[in-house]
N, CA, C and O atoms as a GROMACS GRO file, in nm:
protein
  160
    1MET      N    1   0.682   1.060   0.263
    1MET     CA    2   0.551   1.090   0.222
    1MET      C    3   0.547   1.070   0.065
    1MET      O    4   0.438   1.042   0.014
    2GLU      N    5   0.665   1.083  -0.018
    2GLU     CA    6   0.675   1.065  -0.155
    2GLU      C    7   0.654   0.907  -0.185
    2GLU      O    8   0.587   0.870  -0.282
    3ALA      N    9   0.706   0.828  -0.106
    3ALA     CA   10   0.677   0.684  -0.130
    3ALA      C   11   0.537   0.652  -0.116
    3ALA      O   12   0.482   0.568  -0.188
    4LEU      N   13   0.480   0.714  -0.027
    4LEU     CA   14   0.315   0.677  -0.009
    4LEU      C   15   0.246   0.728  -0.134
    4LEU      O   16   0.169   0.655  -0.197
    5GLU      N   17   0.274   0.859  -0.172
    5GLU     CA   18   0.204   0.913  -0.284
    5GLU      C   19   0.221   0.848  -0.424
    5GLU      O   20   0.134   0.856  -0.510
    6ILE      N   21   0.360   0.770  -0.445
    6ILE     CA   22   0.387   0.687  -0.548
    6ILE      C   23   0.318   0.556  -0.542
    6ILE      O   24   0.279   0.509  -0.648
    7MET      N   25   0.296   0.490  -0.428
    7MET     CA   26   0.225   0.382  -0.406
    7MET      C   27   0.086   0.394  -0.441
    7MET      O   28   0.031   0.325  -0.527
    8GLU      N   29   0.025   0.493  -0.366
    8GLU     CA   30  -0.107   0.526  -0.397
    8GLU      C   31  -0.150   0.536  -0.538
    8GLU      O   32  -0.254   0.482  -0.576
    9ASN      N   33  -0.070   0.609  -0.622
    9ASN     CA   34  -0.085   0.630  -0.759
    9ASN      C   35  -0.062   0.511  -0.837
    9ASN      O   36  -0.138   0.495  -0.932
   10HIS      N   37   0.021   0.429  -0.818
   10HIS     CA   38   0.056   0.307  -0.887
   10HIS      C   39   0.036   0.189  -0.848
   10HIS      O   40   0.054   0.102  -0.933
   11VAL      N   41  -0.002   0.149  -0.723
   11VAL     CA   42  -0.011   0.020  -0.668
   11VAL      C   43  -0.148   0.000  -0.614
   11VAL      O   44  -0.203  -0.106  -0.644
   12VAL      N   45  -0.205   0.076  -0.548
   12VAL     CA   46  -0.330   0.057  -0.475
   12VAL      C   47  -0.438   0.042  -0.571
   12VAL      O   48  -0.466   0.130  -0.653
   13ASP      N   49  -0.503  -0.079  -0.561
   13ASP     CA   50  -0.618  -0.123  -0.661
   13ASP      C   51  -0.568  -0.145  -0.795
   13ASP      O   52  -0.652  -0.162  -0.884
   14LYS      N   53  -0.447  -0.147  -0.824
   14LYS     CA   54  -0.397  -0.166  -0.974
   14LYS      C   55  -0.329  -0.291  -0.972
   14LYS      O   56  -0.321  -0.353  -1.079
   15THR      N   57  -0.269  -0.347  -0.851
   15THR     CA   58  -0.204  -0.481  -0.865
   15THR      C   59  -0.231  -0.543  -0.752
   15THR      O   60  -0.266  -0.472  -0.658
   16TYR      N   61  -0.222  -0.685  -0.732
   16TYR     CA   62  -0.236  -0.751  -0.629
   16TYR      C   63  -0.121  -0.851  -0.600
   16TYR      O   64  -0.125  -0.941  -0.517
   17GLU      N   65  -0.017  -0.818  -0.684
   17GLU     CA   66   0.099  -0.898  -0.648
   17GLU      C   67   0.156  -0.895  -0.518
   17GLU      O   68   0.175  -0.782  -0.473
   18PRO      N   69   0.187  -0.989  -0.446
   18PRO     CA   70   0.225  -1.019  -0.318
   18PRO      C   71   0.343  -0.919  -0.274
   18PRO      O   72   0.341  -0.849  -0.173
   19VAL      N   73   0.447  -0.924  -0.368
   19VAL     CA   74   0.566  -0.838  -0.337
   19VAL      C   75   0.513  -0.682  -0.319
   19VAL      O   76   0.544  -0.619  -0.218
   20ALA      N   77   0.446  -0.635  -0.403
   20ALA     CA   78   0.399  -0.510  -0.427
   20ALA      C   79   0.328  -0.470  -0.296
   20ALA      O   80   0.358  -0.369  -0.233
   21LEU      N   81   0.230  -0.560  -0.261
   21LEU     CA   82   0.135  -0.535  -0.144
   21LEU      C   83   0.223  -0.524  -0.021
   21LEU      O   84   0.209  -0.429   0.057
   22TYR      N   85   0.310  -0.614  -0.004
   22TYR     CA   86   0.416  -0.627   0.090
   22TYR      C   87   0.482  -0.484   0.130
   22TYR      O   88   0.492  -0.434   0.242
   23HIS      N   89   0.522  -0.435   0.012
   23HIS     CA   90   0.595  -0.299   0.020
   23HIS      C   91   0.497  -0.177   0.056
   23HIS      O   92   0.523  -0.077   0.123
   24LEU      N   93   0.379  -0.212  -0.005
   24LEU     CA   94   0.267  -0.106   0.026
   24LEU      C   95   0.241  -0.106   0.190
   24LEU      O   96   0.228  -0.002   0.255
   25ALA      N   97   0.236  -0.232   0.242
   25ALA     CA   98   0.213  -0.241   0.391
   25ALA      C   99   0.339  -0.157   0.447
   25ALA      O  100   0.314  -0.061   0.519
   26GLU      N  101   0.460  -0.185   0.419
   26GLU     CA  102   0.559  -0.112   0.488
   26GLU      C  103   0.550   0.024   0.481
   26GLU      O  104   0.584   0.091   0.579
   27VAL      N  105   0.506   0.079   0.374
   27VAL     CA  106   0.486   0.210   0.345
   27VAL      C  107   0.404   0.280   0.420
   27VAL      O  108   0.431   0.391   0.466
   28TYR      N  109   0.275   0.204   0.442
   28TYR     CA  110   0.165   0.240   0.541
   28TYR      C  111   0.211   0.234   0.690
   28TYR      O  112   0.170   0.312   0.777
   29LYS      N  113   0.298   0.134   0.709
   29LYS     CA  114   0.334   0.110   0.845
   29LYS      C  115   0.429   0.236   0.872
   29LYS      O  116   0.417   0.287   0.983
   30ALA      N  117   0.517   0.287   0.789
   30ALA     CA  118   0.625   0.389   0.819
   30ALA      C  119   0.548   0.521   0.841
   30ALA      O  120   0.595   0.615   0.905
   31ASN      N  121   0.434   0.520   0.788
   31ASN     CA  122   0.355   0.646   0.777
   31ASN      C  123   0.226   0.646   0.887
   31ASN      O  124   0.136   0.730   0.891
   32ASN      N  125   0.242   0.529   0.975
   32ASN     CA  126   0.143   0.521   1.071
   32ASN      C  127  -0.009   0.527   1.035
   32ASN      O  128  -0.093   0.584   1.105
   33ILE      N  129  -0.039   0.455   0.906
   33ILE     CA  130  -0.176   0.442   0.850
   33ILE      C  131  -0.206   0.296   0.872
   33ILE      O  132  -0.143   0.198   0.832
   34PRO      N  133  -0.336   0.303   0.958
   34PRO     CA  134  -0.384   0.183   0.995
   34PRO      C  135  -0.407   0.092   0.860
   34PRO      O  136  -0.416   0.131   0.744
   35ARG      N  137  -0.414  -0.028   0.905
   35ARG     CA  138  -0.453  -0.133   0.811
   35ARG      C  139  -0.587  -0.134   0.740
   35ARG      O  140  -0.688  -0.134   0.811
   36GLU      N  141  -0.598  -0.134   0.616
   36GLU     CA  142  -0.744  -0.150   0.587
   36GLU      C  143  -0.766  -0.293   0.522
   36GLU      O  144  -0.680  -0.352   0.457
   37SER      N  145  -0.884  -0.337   0.547
   37SER     CA  146  -0.889  -0.472   0.496
   37SER      C  147  -1.017  -0.467   0.420
   37SER      O  148  -1.112  -0.404   0.466
   38LYS      N  149  -1.025  -0.537   0.295
   38LYS     CA  150  -1.120  -0.546   0.229
   38LYS      C  151  -1.170  -0.696   0.208
   38LYS      O  152  -1.090  -0.782   0.173
   39THR      N  153  -1.297  -0.725   0.230
   39THR     CA  154  -1.349  -0.839   0.207
   39THR      C  155  -1.471  -0.848   0.132
   39THR      O  156  -1.570  -0.779   0.158
   40THR      N  157  -1.464  -0.947   0.023
   40THR     CA  158  -1.570  -0.932  -0.091
   40THR      C  159  -1.612  -1.073  -0.099
   40THR      O  160  -1.697  -1.108  -0.180
   0.00000   0.00000   0.00000
């Protein structure tokens, strides 16, 4: 859960770097959080 908290505080909606988003997806997957897709 600590990794999830760190990612939400420092990555979500703050960066769109592919590597950072990949690791965010891995953290979400490990915590059984469903994928969220944003389309604008």
